[in-house]
N, C-alpha and C positions, 0 to 999 in steps of 0.2 A: 851827828847822831844816827843810829841805825833805826830801821823801821820796825824792829822787833820789840814788842812790849808785852811780855808774858806775865800772866798772873801767877803762874807756877813758880815756886821756889823750893829747892831741896832743903831738908832739915840738916843740921849739923855742919860738917866741914867736908871739903873735897878730900879725896884720898889719892895716894900715889898710884900712878898708872891709869887713873880715870880719864876718860875723854870728856872734855868740857867745851861748852860754847863760850867763846870770848869775843868781846867787842874791842876793836883796836881804838885806844884813846889818843895815844901820841907815839911819835917815832923819833928816836935820836940816832946818832951815828952808829951806835953799837948795840942798841936795844929797842925792843918794842914793848910799850906799856898797854896793858889790857885790863878790862873789867870782866868778871865772870857773870854771865847772864843768869845762870841757874842758882847762884849762891849770893844772897843779899850782902852787900858790903865788901865782897872779896875782890881784890885786885891782884894783878900779877905782872911778871916780866918775862919776856922771851929774849934770852941772850942772843947775840948775832949768830953764834955757832949752832943755835938750835932752830934757826929759821929755815935753812935749806942745806943740803950737802954741798961741799966744796966752798970755794972762796966767793964771798958776796961783796960785790962792788957797790951795789945800790939796793938798800933794804926795800925801797918803795916799789921795786919790781915785783915783790912778793906780797906786800901788805899795804893797805891804805887806811887812813883814819876813818872811823865810822863803819868799817866793814866787819862782818861777823865771820870768824874763823873757828875751826875745830882744832883744839890743842890737847896734848897729853900732859897730865900733871906729873912733874918730876919730884917736887918736894913741897911741903905745906908748913906754914907757920900760923897755927890757929889763933895765937894771941894777937898777932898783927893783922890777921885776916889777909895774908899775903901768900902767893904761890909763885913758884918758878915753873914755867910750862914750856913745852916744845911743839913747834909746828912741823919740823922735818920728820919727827917720829910717828906721824899720823899717816896711815895708808889711805889710798883713794877709797877703798872699801869702807874703812872706819869713818871717813868723812861722810860718805853717802848714808851710812847707817845713822849717824848722828843727825844729819840734816833731815832724814826721813822721820826720825823721832820728833824733831822740831816742827815739821809740817803737820804731823799728827796732833801734837799738842795744840798748835794754832787752830786746827780744825775743831778740836774739842772745845776750846775756849770761844770759838766763833759761835758755836751752838748756844752757849750761855749768853753771849752778847746779843744774839737774835732774840732769845727769851726775854732778856732785860728790856730790849727795845719794844717788844710786843706788849709786855705786861707792866713796865715801869718799875719792876723790882730791881733793887740794887745789884749791880753786876758782881761786886766783890762778895756780897753776902751769898749770892748764888754759888759762887766758886767755893767759898768756905764750907757751905752746907754740903755740897756735892763731894768735896774732897774728904770731909769729916765722915761721910757715909760710905766712902770707898771701901769695899771689902778687902781684906788682907791679901787675898790672892791676886790682886791687881796692883801694878806699879804705877799706872797712870790712868787718867780719865778716858783717853781715847779707846784703850782696850775694853774698858768697862762699857763705854757707849756702843762699841761694836756688838757686844753681847746683848745689850738692851735692844739694839736694832734688830737682832736676830731672834729676840724673844727668849734668850738663854739666861738673862739676868733681870733683876727687878730693882728699882730704886726704893730705898727706905730712908727718907730724910726727915728733918724737922721743918721743912718748907710747908707752906699752906698747900692743901690738896690741889687747888686749881693751878698753882705755879708748878707743882710737881708733874701734873698731867701735861702742862705745856712743855716742860723739859723733855718728857718722853716723846711727845708728838714731834718736837723739833729735831730730836736725835734721829727719829725714824725718817724724817724728811732729808736730813743732811749727811748722815753717816751710814755708809754701806756696811752690811754684816761682813765679818771676817771670811775670807775665801782662801781655799787651798786648791791649786791646779795640779792634778796628777796626770802625767802622760806616760803611756806604756806602748812600746813597739812590739809587734809580734808578726808571725807569718802564718798564712793559711794557703796551702797549695794542694792541687789535686791533678792526677794524671789520667783520670777517668774521662771518657768521651763527654759526659755531661757535667764534668767538674766545674766549669765556669758557672753553670746554672746553680749548682749546689752552693757555691760561694756567694753568688748574688742573692740567693734566697736566705742564706745565713745572715747577711748584713741588713737585709730588709727586716728580718725578725728582730735583730739586735737594735736597730735604730728605733723601731716602734716600741720595743719593750723598755728601753733605757732613756727615752727622750725626756721623761719627767725627772730623771736623775742627773740631768745636765751632762750626759755623756755624748760625745761627738766622735764619729769615726771618719778616718781619712785614708785613702789609698796612696801609698808612696812609690809603687812600682816594684816589679820583681817579686810579687807575692807578699810584700811587706805592707803592714797597716799600722796606723796609730790610733789609739783611743785617748781622748782628752776628757777628763772628768773634773768638773768644777763643783766643789762642795765646801762645807764649813770646817772640816777637820780631816787629818790624814787617816785616822781610823775608819771614818765613814767612807772615804775614797777607796781605801784598801778593801773594804767589804764589798763595794760595788764592783771593783775590778775582779775580785775573786769570783763573784757571781757571773760576770761576763765571760771569764775564761772557762768556767764550769759549763755554761750554756753552749759555748763554741764546741767544746769536746762532745757534748751530748748531741747537738744538732748535726754536726758533720759526721759523727761516728767514724766508720772506716772508709768514708768516701773522700776524706781529705786529711792532710797532715797539719797539725797545729804546733807552733813552737813559740814560747815567750823569749823575747830578746833583751829588753831593758826597760827600766822605769825611772822617771825623774819626778821630783816634787818641787813646786814653786809656791812659796807662801807670800 
């Protein structure tokens, strides 16, 4: 048996091309039999030709009983609650995304487990109350909890007030607010005799002004610099970056040349 024990279950049926978490139940010479973790009562089969590209001599090189794997749904039989799934059609990136989702869901459920231990309130009742109160613009508890942690969302449940307050308190203890990291490369150069001092003064001013905005500056050589901004959303990061670049042009004036190079965003 796997160590995964999620309270979360999806409503309805899996759909074709969906990526699902599967636990390997048994292995035969030509097939792998799995259960779907997110869908109650659903089981499936991975034909040998859907395990990996090329000829497979030993299935157990790729899967083992009790292991959790990410598969792609090929077809669904809702009446039998049975699916045919593929392992070989799942990319490394798709696997990482699904595993990341799983870890987030586990983190969210751990919050409720801690609240249950602290208060004695039934864990499943906590989960049902929270998921019932989940706003429509959220697909899972973790995203909702991140916004609660940041103060951007509020809980409105049928739970007793003291239990609800304990949930909020525990969320803020254990879940970090959502972060966006924006990095931008640019150049600032000057040919004037005091150009070096102009640039030093510029970055002294920028570091002081934008320290509270979680903006960090780094010199990369050859007149190239990087600013890294950590904030809660892309729009806010873009606004800070726009202000930084405006300040650079204002401060250096005609004493130095400024040029934007590139920008990347990591969520």
